[in-house]
C-alpha positions as CSV (number, residue, x, y, z in Angstrom):
1,M,302.6,130.8,198.1
2,E,300.8,130.3,195.3
3,K,304.1,129.3,193.2
4,F,304.2,126.2,196.1
5,W,300.4,125.0,195.1
6,T,301.1,125.4,191.6
7,A,304.4,123.6,191.6
8,L,302.8,121.4,193.7
9,W,299.7,120.4,191.2
10,Q,301.6,120.1,188.2
11,H,304.1,117.3,189.5
12,H,302.0,116.1,192.1
13,S,298.7,116.2,190.4
14,G,298.0,112.3,189.9
15,K,298.8,111.3,193.2
16,L,296.8,114.4,195.1
17,L,293.6,113.4,193.1
18,G,294.5,109.4,193.8
19,G,295.0,110.0,197.6
20,G,292.0,112.1,198.1
21,L,289.3,109.6,195.9
22,G,291.0,106.9,198.1
23,C,290.4,108.8,201.4
24,L,286.4,109.5,200.1
25,I,286.1,106.4,199.0
26,G,287.1,104.9,202.4
27,V,284.7,107.2,203.8
28,F,281.8,106.2,201.9
29,V,282.4,102.4,202.5
30,I,282.0,103.1,206.8
31,L,279.1,105.1,206.4
32,F,277.0,103.5,204.2
33,G,278.8,100.2,203.7
34,F,280.7,98.1,201.0
35,F,277.7,97.5,198.5
36,N,276.4,101.2,198.6
37,T,278.9,102.2,197.7
38,L,280.1,99.7,195.1
39,F,276.2,100.7,193.9
40,V,277.1,104.6,194.1
41,M,280.5,104.3,192.5
42,T,279.2,102.0,189.3
43,C,275.9,104.7,189.1
44,T,278.8,107.3,188.9
45,I,280.4,105.8,186.4
46,L,277.9,104.6,184.1
47,G,276.5,108.2,184.3
48,Y,279.9,109.4,183.1
49,V,280.4,107.1,180.3
50,V,276.7,107.6,178.7
51,G,277.5,111.6,179.1
52,K,280.9,111.1,177.6
53,R,279.6,109.7,174.6
54,I,276.7,111.8,174.2
55,D,278.8,114.8,174.0
56,E,280.8,112.6,171.4
57,R,277.3,113.2,169.1
58,E,276.3,109.4,169.7
59,T,272.8,108.8,170.1
60,I,271.4,106.4,173.2
61,V,271.3,103.7,170.1
62,E,274.3,103.5,169.6
63,I,276.0,103.6,172.9
64,I,273.3,100.2,173.7
65,E,274.5,98.5,170.5
66,K,278.6,99.1,172.1
67,L,277.7,98.0,174.9
68,L,275.8,94.8,174.2
69,P,277.5,91.4,172.5
70,P,277.6,90.9,169.0
71,G,274.8,88.6,169.3
72,Y,272.3,90.7,170.5
73,R,272.8,93.9,168.1
74,R,269.9,94.2,165.1
């Protein structure tokens, strides 16, 4: 039985994750509303991006400078 789950994950991991994430987002929209769900998703994505950049040893100032348009940079 373990081989079945391993093979299923190896060949269909994207479909499984996408389906699960879509189902979870659908439940959140039903429970909390569209805009509240959108706000939480936006905060989650921003947190991920900032955390990833920090893991790559970038400072907060460097991250903000990359996000701002060129005219706002020092």
